[in-house]
C-alpha positions, 0 to 999 in steps of 0.5 A: 230379323225375321218371323219362322212359323210353320204352316201347311196348304194354300197360305199368302202372306201380305207385307207393307215395306214402308222402310228401306235401306240405302244401297251398299248394305246389301240387305233384303226386305221381303216375304219368304216360304222355305222348306226347312230352316236348313241353309240349304233348304228350298225356298221361293222369296219375294221382295226388295233389295237395297232399295234399289231393286224389287226380285223373286228368288228360289231354290228348287232343289236342296244344295241347288243354287238360287235362280231369280227375276230382278226387276229396277225400281223398288220403292215403298210397296205392299207385297204378296207370296202365295201358296196354292198346291205347288204353285207360288206367285209373288206380287210386288 
C-alpha cells in the first residue's frame, strides 16, 4: 500500500512504524520522495527492511541504479524524511 501526494517546497514527512514483517518477505516500510511515479524516477527513501535492517536509499538520476546505506537493528520506530531545497535528510 502507498499514498501519493504531490508536494512542493520544504517538506517533512513523519511516520511511526508499529507493524513489521518477518524476514524472508522482502517487504519495505518507510517514507519516500520521488520526482514522479515513473519506474526510473529519482527518489530518496528512509525506512525498514524485513524488520531486520534500517536503510536509506536514493537514485540521483533517472535510469541510474540505487545507492544506499544499511544499518542493523530495525524495530518499531519513528521515521522522518525532510527536504529543504535540494537537501534530503532521513532520520530513524
